[in-house]
C-alpha positions as CSV (number, residue, x, y, z in Angstrom):
1,X,31.5,-15.7,24.0
2,X,29.8,-15.9,20.6
3,X,26.0,-15.0,20.2
4,X,23.9,-14.1,23.2
5,X,20.4,-15.7,22.7
6,X,17.7,-14.0,24.8
7,X,14.1,-15.1,25.5
8,X,10.9,-13.2,25.0
9,X,9.8,-14.2,28.5
10,X,11.1,-16.3,31.3
11,X,14.6,-16.8,32.7
12,X,16.3,-19.1,30.3
13,X,18.9,-17.5,28.0
14,X,21.7,-19.1,26.1
15,X,25.2,-18.6,24.6
16,X,26.0,-20.0,21.1
17,X,29.7,-20.1,20.4
18,X,32.1,-21.7,18.0
19,X,34.4,-24.3,19.5
20,X,36.7,-24.6,16.5
21,X,37.6,-21.6,14.5
22,X,38.6,-23.8,11.5
23,X,35.7,-26.2,11.5
24,X,31.9,-25.6,11.6
25,X,31.5,-26.8,15.1
26,X,29.4,-24.9,17.6
27,X,28.0,-25.4,21.1
28,X,24.9,-24.0,22.7
29,X,24.7,-23.6,26.4
30,X,21.4,-22.7,28.1
31,X,21.4,-20.9,31.4
32,X,18.8,-20.1,34.1
33,X,19.5,-16.6,35.2
34,X,17.3,-17.0,38.3
35,X,19.3,-20.1,39.4
36,X,22.5,-18.6,38.2
37,X,23.7,-21.8,36.5
38,X,24.0,-23.6,33.2
39,X,21.2,-26.1,32.6
40,X,22.4,-28.1,29.6
41,X,24.5,-28.3,26.4
42,X,23.8,-28.9,22.7
43,X,26.6,-29.8,20.3
44,X,26.0,-28.4,16.9
45,X,28.1,-30.0,14.1
46,X,28.6,-28.6,10.6
47,X,26.7,-25.3,11.1
48,X,27.4,-22.3,8.8
49,X,27.4,-18.9,10.3
50,X,24.0,-18.5,12.0
51,X,21.7,-15.7,10.8
52,X,19.2,-16.1,13.6
53,X,19.0,-18.1,16.8
54,X,16.1,-18.5,19.2
55,X,14.9,-20.7,22.0
56,X,11.4,-21.9,22.8
57,X,9.6,-20.3,25.8
58,X,10.1,-23.4,28.0
59,X,13.8,-23.5,27.1
60,X,13.6,-27.1,25.6
61,X,14.1,-26.4,21.9
62,X,16.8,-24.5,20.0
63,X,16.2,-23.2,16.4
64,X,19.0,-21.9,14.1
65,X,18.6,-20.3,10.7
66,X,21.6,-20.5,8.5
67,X,22.5,-20.3,4.8
68,X,22.0,-23.6,3.0
69,X,25.2,-23.4,1.0
70,X,27.6,-20.9,2.6
71,X,26.6,-17.4,3.6
72,X,25.2,-16.6,0.2
73,X,22.7,-19.5,-0.1
74,X,19.0,-19.5,0.7
75,X,18.3,-19.8,4.5
76,X,17.4,-23.1,6.1
77,X,16.1,-24.2,9.5
78,X,17.4,-26.7,12.1
79,X,15.7,-27.5,15.4
80,X,17.4,-29.3,18.3
81,X,16.0,-30.8,21.5
82,X,18.1,-29.2,24.3
83,X,17.5,-32.0,26.9
84,X,18.3,-34.7,24.4
85,X,21.2,-32.9,22.7
86,X,20.0,-34.0,19.3
87,X,18.2,-32.5,16.2
88,X,14.5,-33.1,15.8
89,X,14.5,-33.6,12.1
90,X,16.8,-33.5,9.0
91,X,19.4,-30.8,9.2
92,X,19.1,-27.7,7.1
93,X,15.4,-28.1,6.5
94,X,14.0,-25.7,3.8
95,X,10.2,-25.3,4.2
96,X,10.1,-23.3,0.9
97,X,12.4,-25.0,-1.6
98,X,12.7,-23.2,-5.0
99,X,10.7,-24.7,-7.8
100,X,12.5,-26.2,-10.8
101,X,12.0,-23.0,-12.8
102,X,11.6,-20.6,-10.0
103,X,14.0,-18.0,-11.4
104,X,16.4,-15.8,-9.5
105,X,13.9,-14.3,-7.1
106,X,11.7,-17.3,-6.3
107,X,10.2,-17.0,-2.8
108,X,12.3,-18.5,0.0
109,X,12.4,-18.6,3.8
110,X,12.4,-15.2,5.4
111,X,11.8,-15.8,9.1
112,X,11.1,-18.7,11.5
113,X,10.0,-18.4,15.1
114,X,8.6,-20.6,17.9
115,X,4.8,-20.3,18.5
116,X,4.5,-21.5,22.1
117,X,6.5,-24.5,23.2
118,X,5.3,-27.0,20.6
119,X,5.0,-25.2,17.2
120,X,7.3,-23.5,14.7
121,X,6.1,-20.6,12.4
122,X,7.8,-20.2,9.0
123,X,7.3,-17.2,6.8
124,X,8.4,-16.9,3.2
125,X,9.5,-13.8,1.2
126,X,6.3,-14.3,-0.8
127,X,4.2,-13.7,2.5
128,X,3.1,-17.3,2.9
129,X,2.9,-18.6,6.5
130,X,2.9,-22.1,7.7
131,X,2.8,-23.5,11.3
132,X,4.4,-26.8,12.0
133,X,3.9,-29.0,15.1
134,X,6.9,-30.3,17.0
135,X,8.6,-32.7,17.1
136,X,7.6,-34.3,13.7
137,X,6.5,-31.2,11.7
138,X,3.5,-33.1,10.4
139,X,0.7,-32.6,9.8
140,X,0.8,-28.8,9.4
141,X,-1.2,-26.8,12.0
142,X,-1.7,-24.0,9.5
143,X,-0.9,-24.4,5.8
144,X,-0.3,-21.8,3.1
145,X,-1.8,-18.8,4.7
146,X,-1.1,-16.0,2.2
147,X,-1.4,-12.2,2.8
148,X,-2.2,-9.9,0.0
149,X,0.4,-7.3,-1.0
150,X,1.4,-5.1,-3.9
151,X,3.7,-7.8,-5.2
152,X,7.1,-7.0,-3.9
153,X,9.0,-9.7,-1.9
154,X,9.9,-9.3,1.7
155,X,13.6,-8.8,2.5
156,X,14.3,-7.0,-0.8
157,X,16.5,-4.5,1.1
158,X,17.9,-7.1,3.5
159,X,20.3,-8.4,0.9
160,X,22.6,-5.5,1.5
161,X,23.0,-6.4,5.2
162,X,26.0,-8.7,5.1
163,X,26.1,-9.5,8.8
164,X,22.7,-11.1,9.5
165,X,23.2,-11.7,13.2
166,X,20.4,-12.0,15.8
167,X,19.7,-8.3,16.3
168,X,20.0,-7.5,12.5
169,X,17.5,-10.1,11.2
170,X,14.4,-8.2,12.0
171,X,13.2,-5.8,9.3
172,X,9.8,-6.0,7.6
173,X,8.3,-8.7,9.9
174,X,7.6,-8.6,13.7
175,X,6.1,-10.9,16.3
176,X,4.4,-10.1,19.5
177,X,6.1,-11.1,22.8
178,X,3.4,-13.8,23.4
179,X,3.9,-15.1,19.8
180,X,0.2,-15.0,19.0
181,X,0.3,-12.3,16.3
182,X,2.6,-11.0,13.6
183,X,2.9,-7.9,11.4
184,X,4.3,-7.9,7.9
185,X,5.0,-5.2,5.4
186,X,2.6,-5.5,2.5
187,X,4.0,-2.8,0.2
188,X,1.6,-0.1,1.3
189,X,1.4,-0.6,5.1
190,X,1.5,-3.5,7.5
191,X,-0.8,-6.5,7.8
192,X,-1.6,-8.1,11.1
193,X,-2.3,-11.9,11.3
194,X,-3.0,-14.4,14.0
195,X,-0.6,-17.3,14.6
196,X,-3.4,-19.3,16.1
197,X,-5.4,-19.7,12.9
198,X,-3.5,-17.8,10.2
199,X,-6.3,-15.3,9.6
200,X,-5.6,-11.7,8.8
201,X,-6.8,-9.6,11.7
202,X,-6.3,-6.0,10.3
203,X,-4.1,-3.6,8.5
204,X,-2.6,-0.2,9.0
205,X,-3.7,2.8,7.0
206,X,-2.0,3.4,3.6
207,X,1.7,4.3,3.9
208,X,1.7,5.9,0.5
209,X,-1.1,8.3,1.7
210,X,0.9,9.0,4.8
211,X,4.1,9.6,2.7
212,X,2.2,12.3,0.7
213,X,1.6,14.1,4.0
214,X,5.1,13.7,5.4
215,X,6.9,14.6,2.1
216,X,4.4,16.8,0.2
217,X,7.1,18.0,-2.3
218,X,8.1,14.4,-3.3
219,X,7.0,13.6,-6.8
220,X,7.7,9.9,-6.7
221,X,7.0,7.6,-3.8
222,X,9.1,4.8,-5.1
223,X,11.9,5.7,-2.7
224,X,9.8,5.2,0.4
225,X,11.1,2.1,2.2
226,X,9.9,0.2,5.3
227,X,12.5,-0.1,7.9
228,X,12.5,-2.2,11.1
229,X,9.3,-2.7,13.0
230,X,8.6,-4.0,16.6
231,X,5.5,-4.6,18.7
232,X,5.3,-3.0,22.2
233,X,5.6,-5.6,25.0
234,X,1.8,-5.6,25.4
235,X,1.2,-5.8,21.6
236,X,-0.9,-2.6,21.5
237,X,1.5,-0.5,19.5
238,X,3.5,-1.3,16.4
239,X,6.6,0.9,16.1
240,X,8.3,1.3,12.7
241,X,10.7,3.4,10.7
242,X,9.9,4.9,7.3
243,X,12.7,6.1,5.1
244,X,12.7,8.4,2.0
245,X,15.7,8.8,-0.3
246,X,19.1,7.3,-0.9
247,X,22.6,7.8,0.4
248,X,23.2,10.9,2.4
249,X,19.8,12.4,1.5
250,X,17.7,10.1,3.5
251,X,14.9,11.3,5.7
252,X,13.4,9.1,8.5
253,X,10.1,9.1,10.5
254,X,9.3,7.0,13.5
255,X,5.7,5.8,13.2
256,X,3.5,4.4,16.0
257,X,0.4,2.5,14.9
258,X,-2.4,1.6,17.3
259,X,-2.9,-2.1,16.6
260,X,-6.5,-1.9,18.0
261,X,-8.0,0.3,15.4
262,X,-7.2,1.5,11.9
263,X,-6.1,5.1,12.0
264,X,-3.1,7.1,10.9
265,X,0.0,6.6,13.1
266,X,1.6,9.1,15.4
267,X,4.8,10.2,13.5
268,X,8.0,11.9,14.6
269,X,10.9,13.0,12.4
270,X,14.3,11.3,13.3
271,X,17.5,13.0,12.3
272,X,19.5,11.0,9.8
273,X,22.7,11.2,11.8
274,X,20.9,9.8,14.8
275,X,19.2,6.9,13.0
276,X,22.2,5.8,10.9
277,X,20.1,3.0,9.2
278,X,20.0,0.8,12.3
279,X,18.7,-2.6,11.1
280,X,16.9,-3.2,14.3
281,X,14.2,-1.4,16.4
282,X,13.3,-2.7,19.8
283,X,11.3,-1.6,22.9
284,X,13.0,-1.1,26.3
285,X,10.0,-1.2,28.5
286,X,6.7,0.5,27.4
287,X,7.8,4.2,27.3
288,X,10.6,4.1,24.7
289,X,12.0,2.4,21.6
290,X,15.7,1.8,20.9
291,X,17.5,1.7,17.6
292,X,20.5,-0.6,17.4
293,X,22.6,-2.9,15.3
294,X,24.4,-0.3,13.1
295,X,27.7,1.5,13.5
296,X,26.5,3.5,16.5
297,X,25.1,2.1,19.7
298,X,21.4,2.4,20.5
299,X,19.4,5.7,20.6
300,X,16.5,5.8,23.2
301,X,13.4,7.6,21.8
302,X,10.5,8.7,24.0
303,X,7.3,7.5,22.3
304,X,5.3,10.3,23.9
305,X,7.4,13.1,22.4
306,X,9.6,11.5,19.7
307,X,12.6,13.1,21.3
308,X,16.0,11.3,21.6
309,X,16.6,10.9,25.4
310,X,19.9,9.0,25.7
311,X,22.5,7.0,23.8
312,X,23.0,3.4,25.0
313,X,26.8,2.6,25.0
314,X,26.9,-1.1,24.5
315,X,29.2,-3.3,26.7
316,X,32.7,-4.3,25.7
317,X,32.6,-6.6,22.6
318,X,28.9,-5.7,22.0
319,X,27.1,-8.7,23.5
320,X,23.6,-7.3,24.2
321,X,20.1,-7.6,22.9
322,X,16.4,-6.8,23.7
323,X,13.7,-9.3,24.3
324,X,10.2,-8.7,22.9
325,X,8.9,-8.4,26.5
326,X,10.9,-5.1,26.8
327,X,13.8,-6.4,28.8
328,X,17.5,-5.6,28.0
329,X,20.1,-8.4,28.3
330,X,23.8,-7.8,28.1
331,X,27.0,-9.7,28.9
332,X,30.1,-7.9,30.2
333,X,33.4,-8.5,32.1
334,X,36.2,-6.3,33.4
335,X,38.7,-8.0,31.2
336,X,38.7,-10.2,28.1
337,X,40.3,-13.1,30.1
338,X,37.5,-13.1,32.7
339,X,34.2,-14.8,32.5
340,X,31.4,-12.5,31.6
341,X,28.4,-11.7,33.8
342,X,25.0,-11.6,32.2
343,X,22.6,-8.8,33.3
344,X,18.9,-8.5,32.6
345,X,17.4,-5.1,33.0
346,X,13.7,-4.3,33.2
347,X,12.1,-1.6,31.1
348,X,13.5,1.9,31.4
349,X,11.5,4.4,33.4
350,X,12.0,7.8,31.7
351,X,10.7,9.6,34.7
352,X,13.8,8.5,36.6
353,X,16.2,10.3,34.2
354,X,17.1,13.2,36.5
355,X,19.6,15.0,34.2
356,X,18.2,17.4,31.6
357,X,17.7,16.1,28.1
358,X,20.0,18.7,26.6
359,X,23.2,17.5,24.9
360,X,26.4,17.2,26.8
361,X,29.7,18.8,25.9
362,X,32.6,16.4,25.5
363,X,35.9,18.1,25.7
364,X,37.8,15.1,24.3
365,X,36.0,15.4,21.1
366,X,36.8,19.0,20.1
367,X,33.9,20.7,22.0
368,X,31.1,19.0,20.0
369,X,27.7,18.3,21.5
370,X,26.5,14.7,21.8
371,X,23.5,13.0,23.2
372,X,23.8,12.1,26.8
373,X,24.9,8.5,27.4
374,X,24.2,5.6,29.6
375,X,26.8,2.7,29.8
376,X,26.2,-1.0,30.2
377,X,28.8,-1.8,32.8
378,X,29.9,-4.9,34.9
379,X,28.1,-3.4,37.9
380,X,24.9,-2.5,36.0
381,X,23.6,0.4,33.9
382,X,25.5,3.5,34.8
383,X,25.6,7.2,34.0
384,X,29.4,7.2,34.0
385,X,31.7,4.6,32.5
386,X,33.7,2.5,35.0
387,X,35.7,0.3,32.7
388,X,39.4,0.9,32.4
389,X,39.3,2.1,28.8
390,X,35.8,3.1,27.7
391,X,35.3,4.0,24.1
392,X,34.7,7.7,24.6
393,X,35.2,8.5,21.0
394,X,33.3,5.6,19.4
395,X,30.5,6.5,17.1
396,X,28.6,9.0,19.3
397,X,25.3,10.4,18.2
398,X,25.6,14.2,17.5
399,X,23.1,16.9,18.0
400,X,21.0,17.3,14.9
């Protein structure tokens, strides 16, 4: 099936798949889930392994971020018109080419997103933002908006993430579901900025001051890292993970910042064996956040208590993702040879979880206790698996 490309609103989603395993040929097929049919096709020739794929809110444009020269090169951007089945500009466009003497760590493209139906936002590792109009990318709508930081580049820890697929390419930068604001790590907290005029609109309180309260015995704060962040569907809360330590000695906190005023966040400790360094953090509705993208499937966390509620067992072959509007999308079939069905599930209502939140005993796994699970099945989200061979022993989250 390839990559499942989900929207931040609306009914148009897409599938990006390779048509020739030996050549760099791909095809993108958009679908309207309300109509239940395919609405077009885009042939993508000579495309490296995509790092990030997105579609415009109106479903008329496709954007792919890929490495310029193989999977180790600096990322580049390509945009296609879906109705016309053709690129809008030169392939592998690099909005931040390295200077002649830029050195090894010269700033390069970090993220690119649509802003509405007719603009593209690019953000560099040096925290410079530009907004380009479609279809000609000229003149710039916003040029060279820079956000003050302590000096470190964005994405410093992303280089260790070898598989930069859709759900893994979101770490130290987040966009609201309406694509009107962003948040970026500034080295000592997060900066909010408007995508309408490029102006900084606020900052969180100091993360270093927060770290002194969370880890009072820690002598050095150099090991404090910013993990994935994500706006709530209404944009009023920024959720993020802070990590202290290396290797097996890591400690994690879920932080919830009120984006409307500058005050310390609500914090909850997260057990290391439950977080497992998930590269992505998303919202499923407005009551909970979900970690995903690592070796284990997602863990649902209640934002009102910080408690882990359930473990999301992904569908067969792992084709699922969360839109910024809080909806879950997943593709599943009863058998590999059958065509998959795509489901879209509205935000989870934690009040409807009738079973207690205690951990369940799984006899097949030597009487260990694991977080209760929900399964993404062909018939919908289920408390019990219905597939023929469910992965009962696959990377379950243990009790802390």
